[in-house]
N, C-alpha and C positions, 0 to 999 in steps of 0.2 A: 504492499501499500503505500503510495507517495505520502511525504511527510505533511504536505499540507492537507491532503484528505483525511490522515489519523487525526490531525489536529482537530479539523471538523469532526471526526468521532468524537473525539475526546469531551465535545461541549456537549454532544449528544449525552455522552454517556453522564457525565455531571448533574445533568438534569433529571434523568431518571435514579441516579444514585443518591441523590441529594438528601432524601430522607434517610438515608443509610448512615453516609460518611459524614453527616453534618452540615446542613445549609446554611447555616449562621456562620460558618467560620469560614476565612478568606481560601481561595484557590490561588495554587501557583502552578503553570504550566512549563514544561520542559519537553524540548523534542532532541535527542540525541540520535546521533547517526555512530553505531560501532564499527571503527575499520581497522585493518591493519594499516600500517607504517611503518617506516624506518626510524628508528630510535639510537642513540649513541651515548647511553646514560654511563659508561665506563670506559668509553674511548673506541669502542668497535661497535660495528653496525650490527643490530638485532632486530627482528620483527615484533615489533609492540603491539599493542591492541590501544588505540586511541578513542576518544570521546569526542564527537564533532572536531577532530584534528587535535585533540590536546591530550598530552601524557605529563603528569597525570591525569583524570579527567575534571570537567569544572567543577566547582563546589556548590552544594546545594544550601542554599540560605531559608530559613525558614522560621516561623513564630510558633510557639506552643498552640497545638489543637489546627494549626495548616492542614489542609488538605493539599498531597503534592499530585500532580496528574504527571506522570514521566513516561511520554512514549519513546519506548527504545525501538530503532530499525537495526537491524541486523546484518550489516553489510559482510560479516566473515563467511569463510567457507564450512561454518561448523556450528553447531547448536552453541547457544550462548544463554546466558541466566545472569543477572545482577542480584545480589543480596546487600542487605543493609543492616550493618552492624549495630547494633545495639537499637534501632528502631523496633520499638515491641509489638506491631501491628495488632492492636489491641482487636478480638474477636474475630482477626482475619489472618489467619497463618497462609491463606489460600495466596498472598500476596508476597511470601517471606522471602522467595527466588531462591531458594535452595532445592534440590531434586527431589527431594522428599515430598515437597508440598506444590511445586511449580512446572508444569511441560518446561522445556527449554524453547527458546525462540529460533524458530529453523532458519538456516541460510536464507537473505532475501524477504525475511517476513518481518513484522513488528509485534510489537505488545504493548499495552499502555499499562503501567501499573498505577494504581488508584491507591494511595497511602494516607493515612493520616497520623500526624505525629501528635496522638491525642496524649494529654496530661504530662508532655514530657519538654524538658529544656537539655542543652549540654552540647558536646561534643563526640562526633561519631564519624564512621565511614561507611562507605559501599564500598564492594567489589566484585569480579566475576568469580562466581561460586565453581564453575564445573570445570573439567579437563585439565586440570592446572593452569587456567589463564593466568589465574592472580599472578603468575610469576613475569607475564607479559605486560602487565600494568592492568588498565580499566579500574582504576580505584580512584577516588575522588572523598574529599571532606566533605562532611553533614555539620551545618552548626543550627542548632535550635535557641533560639532568644527566647526570653522571657516575655510574656505580654507588658505592655506600658506599665499598667498599673500595680503590677507584680513588683515588689521590691527586691532588689539584687544586693547583695551584700559588699558590693564594692563599686566605688564611682567607676562612670565608664570610661573604658582606657581610649588612649589617643587611635589606637589602631587595633586592628586584630587579624592575626594571622594563622592560617593554616599551615601545622608544619607535619607531613607524611615522611616518616621517617622506618627505613628497612632493610633489610641484607638484600642482595640482588646477585644473580648469575649472568656471566656471559652467553650461555648458552639459551638458545630459542625455547620457549614453553614447551614445545612439542618434543624436543630433545630430550629436556627432563623428564615429560611424561613417559619416554619409550625406556627411560632407565629405570623407573619404578614400575610398569608394567613388566618389564621384564625380571622383575622379584629384585633389584639391586638397590642399593642406598645412594642417595644424592651424596657427591662429595662437598665439601666446605665452601661456603658461598665465596664469590669472588669479592665483592666489594659491600659499601654500604650508600645509600641514596638517601638524600634530603630534597622533597620535591621533586624527585624523578632524577636530580643530578647528582655528579658525582663529585669529587672534592673541589672545594670552592667556586662550585658551579650554581651556588644559590646565595642571595645575602637578604636582607631583612634590615629595611633603613626605619631610623627611629630619628627623633629631636630631642636634645638633652633638655634633662628634666622632665621628660613624659612617661607615663607608664603604657606599656602595650600589653596585650594578652596574646599567649601563644597557645594553640591548642593542637597539642602533640598526640599522633596517634602513630601505633606501630603498624605499618601495614605489610610486614614483611614476614618470609616462609619460617626462619626456624629459630633466628636467636632474638634473647633478649637483649635490647640495648641500652646503654646510659647516655643520657642526654646533660649537657652544662654549656653554657655561655662565661666564656674567659671573663674574670673580674667581676662577674654579675650573679646577685641571688635571686633564686625564683620563688615566688610565695603562690602556693597550689592553693587553687580557689574552687575547681571542680574536678568531679572524676566522673566520666559516662553518666551523667546526668544527675549528681548529687553536689551541692555546695557542700566545700569541706573546711573544717577547721584549716584557718590559715597560716600554715604552717611556712616556714623557709626553707628551701634547701639550696646547698650548692651544685648539687646534681640530682637527676630524678632517673630512678629505674624504670623505663618502661618494656612492659614484657608482652610477647606477641598477643596481637588483637586489641591491646589497651588505649584507652585515650585518655588523658591529662588537660588540663587548661590551667597554666600558670601565667601570673602577671610578671612582669619583668620592667624595672625602671633606669633609665637611660641617665643613671646618676654617676658616671665616673667620667673623667677626661675625653675631652672629644677625640675620638681615634675611631679607628676600627678593631674589633675584638672577634675571638673566632668563636664561632658555633661550633661543637665537637658533638659526635656521636659514635659511640665507640661498642662493640661486641661485651657482653658478661657472661663470665663462665665458659669462655673457652679460651683455648690454645692451640694457634695465635691469637691476639686478640686483632681484629679488624679495627679501623678507625676512619670515619673522613668528618671534613670540616665543611662549616660555610662561614657567613660574615655577618656581624651585627655591626651596621654602617650607621656612624654619626652623621647628620646632615653637614654639620661643621666640622668634621672629620680632618686632623691636623696630618694624618699618616696613615698608611696601611697596617696590617696585623703585623705583629713583629714579636719573636722568639718563639720557643716550641708550645703548640697547643698544650692547653693544660691536662694532665692526666686525670683518670676517675677509676674508679674502683674496678678490679677486675675478676678475680675468681673469689671475692668475699661473700659466701653465703649468709654469715650473720650480720653484716651491714645491709644487706637487702630486706633479710627477714625483718630487722628492726624499723626500716624504714619504712616497708609496707605496713608495721603495726601501728607506726605513729599516722597514717592516714586514717582520718576519722571524720565523720558528718558533723558538719554544724548544727546542732539541734534547733537553733533559734532561728535559722534563716528560711525564707520561703523556699519550695520549689518551684514545679510549675503552678500551684495555686499557691494563694495567700497563707495559707495556713501553715506553721512551722513543721519543717522536716521532721522535727522529733516528737512531733505529735502521735505518730504511728509507733506505739511502744512495741516492736518486733519482740524483744526480750519477755514480755510479760504472755505470751502467746504459747499454750501448750503445742508442740510439734506431734503432728498425728502419726508419722511415720519417717523411719531413717533408711536412705538409700547409701550404699556404700558402693564408690565405683575405684576398681583397681586396674591400671593401665599396667600392658605389656607387650613385648616384643617378641619375635620369634619367628620362625619359619611354618608354611603350610603349603604341603606339595612344592618343596624346595625353592620356594619364593619367600621374599620379606614380607613380612603383614605387622598390624600392630591391632589390638585387641583393648577392649574392655570388657570385665570380668570374665576374661577369656573368650569372649563373642567379639571376631572382626568381622567389621560390618560389609557388607554387600550390598550395592544399589537392586530394587526390585526392577520389576520391567517396568513399571509403572509408578507414580508418585504416590506415596504414602497416603497422603490427604485425600488425594482424588477416588483412591481403593475406597476409604472410610467412606467418604461423602457417597458414593453409587453403591457400597456396600458388596466390593467384587470381593469375593472369596479368593484363597490362595497368594495372595500378593504379600500380605505380613499376619503373622502371628503376636498378639499382645502377650508380652511375657515371654519372647524368645530371648531374652536377657535376665539374669538373675538380678534383683537389686542387691546383691552383697555378693563378694569375691568368692569364686567357687574353688579356686585352687587347681583348677583342671587343666588339661593340655588347651591350647588355643583351637579355635574353630571358626568356620565361615557361615554366618545366617544375616537375615535383616532384621538387626538387633530394635525392637520396640519395647518400651518399658511403659506399662499403665500406670495412671493416677486420676486423682478424684479431683474434680473440679472444686474447688473452696477449700483442699487440702492444705495444709501448713507443714512442710517436709524440712526435715534436716538431709544435707547430701554432702558425703563425705567424701572429698577426692583424698586417695590413697597410692603416692607413687614410693615404690619401691625400687625405681632405676636411678641410676647417678646422672640424670641430667634433667633439667627444670621441665616442667610441663605449663602450659598454658589452656585453661579450660573456657569456653564461650557456650552462654546458654543464650540461643532465641526466643525472642515472646517476652523475656523477663527482666526486670531488676531483682537483684537479690540482696541479702545483707551476708557480709562475710564476717564471721562470728569468731574465728579461731583459727591459726595456723602454725605448727612447729613442726621441729624433727622427730624424728623416731616413729614407731608404730601408734595410730589413733586406738585409743580405748574408749570405753563409758566415762572411765573418768580423766578424759581430755575436756569435757563439758566442763569441770571447774575452772578453767582457765577463759572460757568465751566471754568474749565482749557483746554482752547483752545490752549496751545501751547505747552506744555509738558507732558500731561496727558500719564500716562506710558500703551502701549500697550501689551496686555495679551490674556490669554483666559478663564482665571477664576477671579471671582471678587466675593466679600463680601459683603453683604446687613446687615446693622447692626440692632439690634431691633426697631422697629417702627420707622424706617427709609426708604430711597431709594437712590438707586446707579444708574446711568446714562453712557451708554456708548457710544461710535459712532463706525458705522460698515460697511466700505465699501463693499458690496456686489458682490465681486469679483471672488466668486469661485462658479460655478454653481454645483447643486446637492440637497440631501435631509439630512438637518444636526439636528444632535439631540441638541436640549438645553433642559439643566437639571438642577434639584439640586444636588450637589453634597452630600447631606444627604443622605445616601444610603437608608436608609427606607423609606424616601419621595419619592426619585426617584423610588422604587421598587411599591409604593401605588399611583403614579400617577400624582407625581408632575415633569412632563418633557411635553414636545412637540417636533415636528417636524417643521424646516423652510425648507420649498422647494424653492430651488432659482432657477427660471426657465428662459429658453431662448429659443426661438424658433427655434434657429439655431442648426443645425446638426453637424458642425464643428468642427472637433478634436481641434481646437484653442479655444474651448470653454469648452468641454466636452469629456473625453474616451470613448470609448463603452466598452459595458458590457463585462468585461475578461473572455478568453476562457475558463477559469477553474471554472467559478462562481458556487456555488452549488445553484441550485434549489430546494424551496421546496414551501409548500403550494399551492396556487392556480397557482403559477408558474414551478410546477412538469411539466415534460414532453416537456417543452418548449426547444428552441435551444439557445445559447449564439450567438457565431458568428464562421465564417470558419476560420481555420489557416491561 
């Protein structure tokens, strides 16, 4: 469909869907053309994925409760999907943009995502979710501003920058995917990018005495990263939609898939300063630099870039524990964030998830509770909606580690709508893990080294643990979260270590209610693509 016709279709869809997605809230329209293009982030030509000719893709600017109408035209030669890291898709997992919920956009076709950033603020990003496309680009920043009448716990900054950091390979994504498909591990990354650029390829312009907001997201494939600015402190103010206690840091660990907002004041002598990003817990350490450039700069960067932490786990663990919710600040609504007393709610279920690595049929695979996920021939959400049997089985993964050998299955864990669950991530491996749950923001209540037991609950933070959607688990350690299951749907719970996700370290959480009320879940979108065993079915009338 041509882009102008698709835009017209969007207008019609908006009218028909206004009762569902909030007619009183503003609409923002985006037309995106996804293409291949030559990029040179580390000095060699690669086949990148561009959105409207841009690498990284364009930022999405929005305000709480906005309706985002994003028409994506797939000009690649293979199926494509975008997912929205941290956007909760309230009552609407059909739009989540992962294969368990959404059919891929065929080559030469388009699909219009209809999203609402309902009751959300903060810093997030989007990315391509299929076929290891994330290693080629196609990602970009998402910012959701507070509504004008909702107080924000810091003055408006003089500028607001998206900072996408991540490790990068010089190989094309198709070559990396082929390595994984052969059952092999990827080699160590070749470098680090800041906003799609290699060493000293990006600069951030500031004026002396003014304060700026940096929205930092780790969009990389396998490495935790440390972010720092030569001679400057960073005041943390927001983490994945939660206003935090405004703690000051000289450097900040940003683990895979995570997003942080910091305030930086240009309070140093006027010159250029290094912006430094380096890998954590690796040998060797990869480092890249950008430039913080004062408008009245007296000279270029000088001296070596400032060093940062390298393999110290305790340093990172202590920093993570220091990140807490600002209980008195407003979130997307005017009431204080601390008015929801999560620590006073009794959990209804404990789910323990343990990651592992090994060989299945001679090929490298990764697993959760011994199950290595394999995609079904039909998106799970569509199979659930149309009641197509044989696609998946609820309970195909245990809610506790089995201790058994790894095996392949389409792992779906069942849970009840409005349950309040405790999830414990147990990492017995010697590398750091990073976990993301689509559709939700959860409370990080505890993390520590060693084995988790019921006695570990004695050290939980039941007052001001940060609410977020992506959390790290340190080597030979555990992390515990509380999740109020208030969002019906089929939700991806995955490793953000992308080769592990691709080779099985993920599952789906089916949050179910027997109710068919629109108050609990929206119907399937009229424009939903249908594939696999759902082909030939009908969505719903206009």
